[in-house]
VMD Tcl script that builds the backbone (N, CA, C; Angstrom):
set m [mol new atoms 216]
animate dup $m
set s [atomselect $m all]
$s set {name element resname resid chain x y z} {
  {N N MET 1 A -11.986 42.999 -3.672}
  {CA C MET 1 A -12.377 42.054 -4.833}
  {C C MET 1 A -11.219 41.305 -5.082}
  {N N SER 2 A -11.311 40.104 -5.463}
  {CA C SER 2 A -10.299 39.056 -6.023}
  {C C SER 2 A -10.189 39.292 -7.387}
  {N N ASP 3 A -9.043 39.040 -7.853}
  {CA C ASP 3 A -8.652 39.206 -9.294}
  {C C ASP 3 A -8.518 37.664 -9.674}
  {N N ALA 4 A -8.167 37.588 -11.198}
  {CA C ALA 4 A -8.154 36.253 -12.001}
  {C C ALA 4 A -7.026 35.497 -11.011}
  {N N ALA 5 A -5.775 36.021 -10.680}
  {CA C ALA 5 A -4.875 35.206 -10.156}
  {C C ALA 5 A -5.195 34.762 -8.827}
  {N N ASP 6 A -5.899 35.373 -8.003}
  {CA C ASP 6 A -6.432 34.979 -6.702}
  {C C ASP 6 A -7.407 33.676 -6.997}
  {N N ASN 7 A -8.355 33.930 -7.719}
  {CA C ASN 7 A -9.215 32.783 -8.064}
  {C C ASN 7 A -8.443 31.636 -8.713}
  {N N ALA 8 A -7.448 31.818 -9.317}
  {CA C ALA 8 A -6.793 30.443 -9.854}
  {C C ALA 8 A -5.957 29.916 -8.828}
  {N N ALA 9 A -5.289 30.603 -7.913}
  {CA C ALA 9 A -4.665 30.140 -6.781}
  {C C ALA 9 A -5.497 29.282 -6.032}
  {N N LYS 10 A -6.797 29.810 -5.599}
  {CA C LYS 10 A -7.700 29.104 -4.787}
  {C C LYS 10 A -8.199 27.663 -5.633}
  {N N GLU 11 A -8.510 27.799 -6.792}
  {CA C GLU 11 A -8.769 26.645 -7.489}
  {C C GLU 11 A -7.728 25.671 -7.660}
  {N N ALA 12 A -6.416 26.137 -7.718}
  {CA C ALA 12 A -5.232 25.209 -7.784}
  {C C ALA 12 A -5.049 24.533 -6.435}
  {N N GLU 13 A -5.278 25.133 -5.373}
  {CA C GLU 13 A -5.180 24.569 -3.998}
  {C C GLU 13 A -6.213 23.564 -3.872}
  {N N LEU 14 A -7.527 23.931 -4.233}
  {CA C LEU 14 A -8.506 22.890 -4.129}
  {C C LEU 14 A -8.441 21.596 -5.007}
  {N N HIS 15 A -7.803 21.606 -6.148}
  {CA C HIS 15 A -7.354 20.616 -7.026}
  {C C HIS 15 A -6.349 19.671 -6.416}
  {N N PHE 16 A -5.271 20.441 -5.853}
  {CA C PHE 16 A -4.130 19.860 -4.988}
  {C C PHE 16 A -4.635 19.058 -3.830}
  {N N ALA 17 A -5.649 19.751 -3.059}
  {CA C ALA 17 A -6.040 19.032 -1.947}
  {C C ALA 17 A -6.883 17.767 -2.249}
  {N N ALA 18 A -7.701 17.784 -3.486}
  {CA C ALA 18 A -8.454 16.569 -3.896}
  {C C ALA 18 A -7.534 15.625 -4.243}
  {N N ALA 19 A -6.456 15.823 -5.004}
  {CA C ALA 19 A -5.438 14.858 -5.468}
  {C C ALA 19 A -4.820 14.210 -4.368}
  {N N LEU 20 A -4.563 14.952 -3.272}
  {CA C LEU 20 A -3.864 14.417 -2.111}
  {C C LEU 20 A -4.848 13.206 -1.367}
  {N N LYS 21 A -6.120 13.374 -1.508}
  {CA C LYS 21 A -7.104 12.685 -0.841}
  {C C LYS 21 A -7.257 11.383 -1.440}
  {N N VAL 22 A -6.923 11.188 -2.797}
  {CA C VAL 22 A -7.025 9.954 -3.547}
  {C C VAL 22 A -5.785 9.473 -3.970}
  {N N ARG 23 A -4.935 9.926 -3.479}
  {CA C ARG 23 A -3.524 9.220 -4.115}
  {C C ARG 23 A -3.251 7.962 -3.307}
  {N N ARG 24 A -2.436 7.061 -3.994}
  {CA C ARG 24 A -2.198 5.818 -3.523}
  {C C ARG 24 A -1.072 5.875 -2.536}
  {N N PRO 25 A -1.157 5.108 -1.387}
  {CA C PRO 25 A -0.168 5.265 -0.274}
  {C C PRO 25 A 1.053 4.480 -0.872}
  {N N VAL 26 A 2.136 5.135 -0.300}
  {CA C VAL 26 A 3.562 4.685 -0.847}
  {C C VAL 26 A 3.886 3.457 0.033}
  {N N LEU 27 A 4.422 2.255 -0.613}
  {CA C LEU 27 A 4.691 1.135 0.133}
  {C C LEU 27 A 6.247 1.464 0.750}
  {N N PRO 28 A 6.441 1.134 1.893}
  {CA C PRO 28 A 7.842 1.178 2.377}
  {C C PRO 28 A 8.507 -0.048 1.920}
  {N N PHE 29 A 10.039 0.257 1.657}
  {CA C PHE 29 A 10.727 -0.795 1.387}
  {C C PHE 29 A 11.034 -1.665 2.615}
  {N N LEU 30 A 10.709 -2.988 2.508}
  {CA C LEU 30 A 10.984 -3.852 3.550}
  {C C LEU 30 A 12.111 -5.047 3.074}
  {N N GLY 31 A 12.536 -5.179 1.953}
  {CA C GLY 31 A 13.652 -6.039 1.641}
  {C C GLY 31 A 13.168 -7.281 1.156}
  {N N PHE 32 A 11.967 -7.564 0.939}
  {CA C PHE 32 A 11.200 -8.587 0.589}
  {C C PHE 32 A 9.926 -8.301 -0.169}
  {N N CYS 33 A 9.472 -9.194 -1.024}
  {CA C CYS 33 A 8.260 -9.060 -1.799}
  {C C CYS 33 A 6.937 -8.690 -0.885}
  {N N HIS 34 A 6.237 -7.806 -1.140}
  {CA C HIS 34 A 5.111 -7.528 -0.234}
  {C C HIS 34 A 4.019 -8.599 -0.461}
  {N N TYR 35 A 4.184 -9.247 -1.547}
  {CA C TYR 35 A 3.117 -10.316 -1.694}
  {C C TYR 35 A 3.677 -11.893 -1.180}
  {N N CYS 36 A 4.715 -12.226 -1.712}
  {CA C CYS 36 A 5.110 -13.595 -1.389}
  {C C CYS 36 A 6.326 -13.703 -0.373}
  {N N ILE 37 A 6.828 -12.728 -0.004}
  {CA C ILE 37 A 7.770 -12.580 1.171}
  {C C ILE 37 A 9.084 -13.082 0.652}
  {N N GLU 38 A 9.343 -13.061 -0.790}
  {CA C GLU 38 A 10.808 -13.432 -1.314}
  {C C GLU 38 A 11.702 -12.306 -1.144}
  {N N PRO 39 A 13.043 -12.615 -0.647}
  {CA C PRO 39 A 13.912 -11.594 -0.684}
  {C C PRO 39 A 14.208 -10.776 -1.960}
  {N N LEU 40 A 14.459 -9.478 -1.656}
  {CA C LEU 40 A 14.517 -8.567 -3.048}
  {C C LEU 40 A 15.872 -7.736 -2.845}
  {N N GLY 41 A 16.108 -7.198 -3.904}
  {CA C GLY 41 A 17.217 -6.059 -4.075}
  {C C GLY 41 A 16.830 -4.940 -3.335}
  {N N PRO 42 A 17.756 -3.902 -3.452}
  {CA C PRO 42 A 17.405 -2.716 -2.565}
  {C C PRO 42 A 16.265 -1.657 -3.370}
  {N N THR 43 A 15.998 -1.926 -4.267}
  {CA C THR 43 A 15.044 -0.891 -4.785}
  {C C THR 43 A 13.682 -1.479 -5.328}
  {N N SER 44 A 13.177 -2.771 -4.928}
  {CA C SER 44 A 12.057 -3.493 -5.388}
  {C C SER 44 A 11.062 -3.603 -4.321}
  {N N HIS 45 A 9.578 -3.588 -4.554}
  {CA C HIS 45 A 8.709 -3.855 -3.734}
  {C C HIS 45 A 8.149 -5.384 -4.006}
  {N N PHE 46 A 8.254 -5.707 -5.157}
  {CA C PHE 46 A 7.684 -7.119 -5.712}
  {C C PHE 46 A 8.706 -7.890 -6.444}
  {N N CYS 47 A 8.631 -9.028 -6.475}
  {CA C CYS 47 A 9.552 -9.755 -7.220}
  {C C CYS 47 A 9.211 -9.893 -8.566}
  {N N ASP 48 A 7.947 -9.824 -9.158}
  {CA C ASP 48 A 7.664 -9.814 -10.403}
  {C C ASP 48 A 6.267 -9.036 -10.682}
  {N N ALA 49 A 5.821 -9.179 -11.857}
  {CA C ALA 49 A 4.577 -8.442 -12.106}
  {C C ALA 49 A 3.286 -9.053 -11.491}
  {N N ASP 50 A 3.484 -10.498 -11.620}
  {CA C ASP 50 A 2.282 -11.203 -11.051}
  {C C ASP 50 A 2.055 -10.832 -9.518}
  {N N CYS 51 A 3.126 -10.756 -8.838}
  {CA C CYS 51 A 2.935 -10.507 -7.443}
  {C C CYS 51 A 2.393 -9.102 -7.175}
  {N N ARG 52 A 2.910 -8.186 -7.980}
  {CA C ARG 52 A 2.234 -6.808 -7.860}
  {C C ARG 52 A 0.844 -6.868 -8.094}
  {N N TYR 53 A 0.444 -7.517 -9.266}
  {CA C TYR 53 A -0.900 -7.553 -9.502}
  {C C TYR 53 A -1.772 -8.095 -8.478}
  {N N ASP 54 A -1.507 -9.376 -8.068}
  {CA C ASP 54 A -2.109 -9.855 -7.005}
  {C C ASP 54 A -2.167 -9.065 -5.769}
  {N N TYR 55 A -1.157 -8.456 -5.341}
  {CA C TYR 55 A -1.204 -7.356 -4.255}
  {C C TYR 55 A -2.239 -6.348 -4.407}
  {N N GLU 56 A -2.216 -5.890 -5.750}
  {CA C GLU 56 A -2.946 -4.656 -5.844}
  {C C GLU 56 A -4.424 -5.241 -5.876}
  {N N ARG 57 A -4.644 -6.282 -6.494}
  {CA C ARG 57 A -6.203 -7.071 -6.606}
  {C C ARG 57 A -6.562 -7.005 -4.997}
  {N N LEU 58 A -5.782 -7.640 -3.950}
  {CA C LEU 58 A -6.128 -7.699 -2.674}
  {C C LEU 58 A -6.281 -6.244 -2.124}
  {N N ALA 59 A -5.462 -5.337 -2.503}
  {CA C ALA 59 A -5.710 -4.002 -1.886}
  {C C ALA 59 A -7.160 -3.338 -2.355}
  {N N ILE 60 A -7.603 -3.728 -3.643}
  {CA C ILE 60 A -8.841 -3.165 -4.004}
  {C C ILE 60 A -9.920 -3.911 -3.228}
  {N N ASN 61 A -9.860 -5.032 -3.000}
  {CA C ASN 61 A -10.730 -5.830 -2.011}
  {C C ASN 61 A -10.865 -5.704 -0.628}
  {N N GLY 62 A -9.814 -5.042 -0.150}
  {CA C GLY 62 A -9.604 -4.646 1.201}
  {C C GLY 62 A -8.900 -5.740 2.072}
  {N N LYS 63 A -8.205 -6.695 1.435}
  {CA C LYS 63 A -7.571 -7.712 2.040}
  {C C LYS 63 A -6.024 -7.562 2.026}
  {N N LEU 64 A -5.666 -6.298 2.153}
  {CA C LEU 64 A -4.349 -5.922 2.070}
  {C C LEU 64 A -3.502 -6.277 3.271}
  {N N GLY 65 A -2.316 -6.492 3.159}
  {CA C GLY 65 A -1.198 -6.815 4.175}
  {C C GLY 65 A 0.107 -7.573 3.713}
  {N N THR 66 A 0.980 -7.232 4.359}
  {CA C THR 66 A 2.375 -7.678 4.095}
  {C C THR 66 A 2.225 -9.144 4.254}
  {N N GLY 67 A 3.112 -9.674 3.126}
  {CA C GLY 67 A 2.869 -11.201 3.191}
  {C C GLY 67 A 1.568 -11.833 2.938}
  {N N ALA 68 A 0.837 -11.189 1.929}
  {CA C ALA 68 A -0.564 -11.446 1.657}
  {C C ALA 68 A -0.676 -12.931 1.420}
  {N N LYS 69 A 0.116 -13.372 0.474}
  {CA C LYS 69 A 0.221 -14.819 -0.052}
  {C C LYS 69 A 0.049 -15.817 1.078}
  {N N SER 70 A 0.628 -15.624 2.161}
  {CA C SER 70 A 0.634 -16.608 3.378}
  {C C SER 70 A -0.860 -16.448 3.965}
  {N N LEU 71 A -1.769 -15.708 3.512}
  {CA C LEU 71 A -3.015 -15.571 4.079}
  {C C LEU 71 A -3.978 -16.572 3.479}
  {N N LYS 72 A -3.728 -16.987 2.283}
  {CA C LYS 72 A -4.453 -18.005 1.422}
  {C C LYS 72 A -4.704 -19.194 2.030}
}
mol reanalyze $m
mol bondsrecalc $m
mol representation Tube
mol addrep $m
């Protein structure tokens, strides 16, 4: 028979597995904005909040890609 600790561990594993399935992918650092292709510093993915918002909007609509602004 399993005890409460075993049941809790199994439930925690299920929650962890479910969380991994729905997590956002991590963007790689490319040295330029993922939306407008503007050169960036060493720790940024987007040049400003507008580019980040537009990139995320395209991601939701399934039109995601590096340099998405050039696709317009």
